[in-house]
C-alpha positions in Angstrom: 9.4 -9.1 -9.4 7.6 -6.1 -7.8 6.6 -5.9 -4.0 3.0 -4.8 -2.6 3.7 -3.3 0.8 0.5 -1.9 2.8 1.6 -0.1 5.9 -1.3 1.1 8.4 -0.9 3.8 10.8 -3.2 4.5 13.4 -2.7 8.3 12.8 -3.0 10.8 9.8 0.6 12.7 10.9 2.4 9.6 10.9 0.9 8.1 7.5 1.8 12.0 6.1 5.0 11.8 7.5 6.0 8.0 6.2 4.6 8.6 2.9 7.1 11.8 2.6 9.8 9.9 3.7 9.1 7.3 1.2 9.8 9.5 -1.4 12.9 11.1 -0.1 14.0 7.4 -0.2 12.9 7.1 -4.0 15.1 10.0 -4.4 18.0 8.3 -2.6 17.4 5.0 -4.4 16.5 2.9 -0.9 13.4 2.1 -3.0 12.7 2.0 -7.0 8.6 2.8 -6.9 6.4 1.8 -9.0 3.7 3.8 -6.9 2.7 4.9 -3.9 -0.4 6.6 -2.4 -1.7 7.7 0.6 -4.8 6.4 1.9 -7.0 8.3 4.9 -10.2 7.1 6.1 -12.1 10.4 7.8 -14.3 10.0 10.8 -17.2 9.3 8.8 -15.4 6.5 7.5 -14.9 8.4 3.6 -11.5 7.0 1.7 -9.4 9.6 0.6 -6.4 8.9 -1.5 -3.3 11.0 -2.4 -0.8 10.3 -4.6 2.4 12.1 -5.9 1.3 13.7 -9.2 -0.3 10.8 -10.5 -0.3 7.2 -10.2 1.9 7.0 -13.8 4.4 9.7 -12.5 6.4 7.6 -9.9 8.6 6.0 -12.6 6.1 3.6 -14.6 4.4 3.8 -17.5 0.2 4.4 -18.1 -0.4 0.7 -17.9 1.8 0.3 -14.6 -0.3 3.2 -13.6 -3.3 1.8 -14.3 -2.5 -1.5 -12.8 -1.4 0.7 -9.4 -4.5 2.4 -9.8 -6.6 -0.9 -10.1 -5.0 -2.4 -6.9 -6.1 0.6 -4.7 -9.5 0.2 -6.0 -9.6 -3.4 -5.2 -8.0 -2.7 -1.9 -10.3 0.7 -0.8 -13.4 0.9 -2.9 -14.5 -2.4 -4.4 -17.4 -2.4 -2.9 -18.6 0.7 -4.7 -17.4 -0.4 -7.9 -18.3 -3.7 -7.3 -22.3 -2.3 -8.1 -21.7 -0.4 -11.0 -19.4 -3.1 -12.7 -21.1 -6.5 -11.1 -20.1 -9.5 -13.7 -16.4 -7.7 -14.0 -15.4 -7.8 -11.0 -16.4 -11.1 -10.3 -14.4 -12.3 -12.9 -11.1 -10.7 -11.7 -11.9 -11.6 -8.4 -12.2 -14.7 -9.4 -8.5 -14.5 -10.2 -7.2 -12.2 -7.7 -8.4 -14.9 -5.2 -5.8 -17.2 -6.3 -3.0 -14.6 -5.8 -1.6 -12.9 -2.8 -4.2 -10.5 -2.7 -7.4 -12.8 -1.7 -10.3 -11.9 0.0 -8.9 -12.7 3.4 -5.7 -9.7 2.8 -8.1 -7.5 1.5 -9.9 -7.6 4.6 -7.1 -7.3 6.7 -6.5 -4.1 4.8 -10.4 -2.9 5.4 -10.0 -3.8 8.9 -7.2 -2.2 9.3 -7.8 0.9 7.8 -10.8 2.5 9.0 -12.2 5.4 10.6 -9.6 8.5 11.7 -6.5 5.8 10.5 -4.3 6.0 7.6 -2.2 3.6 5.2 0.6 4.3 3.0 0.7 1.7 -0.1 3.5 1.6 -2.5 4.7 -0.8 -5.0 8.4 -1.4 -5.0 10.5 -2.5 -7.8 13.5 -2.7 -6.0 14.2 -2.2 -2.0 16.9 -1.6 0.7 14.9 -3.5 3.1 17.1 -2.5 6.0 17.5 1.0 5.0 13.5 1.3 4.1 12.7 -0.1 7.6 15.1 2.3 9.5 13.7 5.6 7.7 10.2 4.1 8.4 10.7 2.9 12.0 10.0 6.3 13.7 6.4 6.6 12.1 5.4 3.4 14.1 3.3 1.9 10.7 2.2 -1.8 11.0 3.0 -3.8 7.6 -0.6 -5.4 6.7 0.6 -7.7 4.2 3.2 -7.6 1.6 4.0 -9.7 -1.6 7.6 -10.8 -0.3 8.3 -14.1 0.7 7.1 -15.2 4.0 10.7 -14.8 5.5 11.5 -11.7 4.2 7.5 -10.2 5.1 8.9 -11.5 8.9 12.1 -9.6 8.5 10.7 -6.5 7.3 7.7 -6.4 10.2 10.8 -7.2 12.6 12.8 -4.1 11.1 10.2 -2.0 11.3 8.9 -2.9 14.8 12.7 -2.7 16.4 14.6 -0.3 14.7 15.0 2.8 16.9 
């Protein structure tokens, strides 16, 4: 089962450091990524997304890349896209609201990643939680939401905030 993890940061520098560290963790097989993105919101509220070599190059095929790209769009860009695609997204959101990506989750992400803040979004197929948390602890991120079970999410949140 893949895990969607969104980690917010108070500064762009912290987020960039964590983003680079996650790529090292992938090279060291601590995490296997199906998608990775760095999301920055500038002082004017404009969202910028970076990803290593394209959404499909992190170890998944074109379909997986399209899925991850859609997740990023749903989390950060949907008001604009919703105006363009109207009914198509209405049907999509009806289904999404029954999952962990419901309106409450999307609102938590949007309210945490505001002007001047950043986030790292990763879609992991495998993760060694203790090593992952220890490596990212210096960047002082806050786990917004994951698709992990509640117990696993609490463990990861605790590990990210407690490991020094």
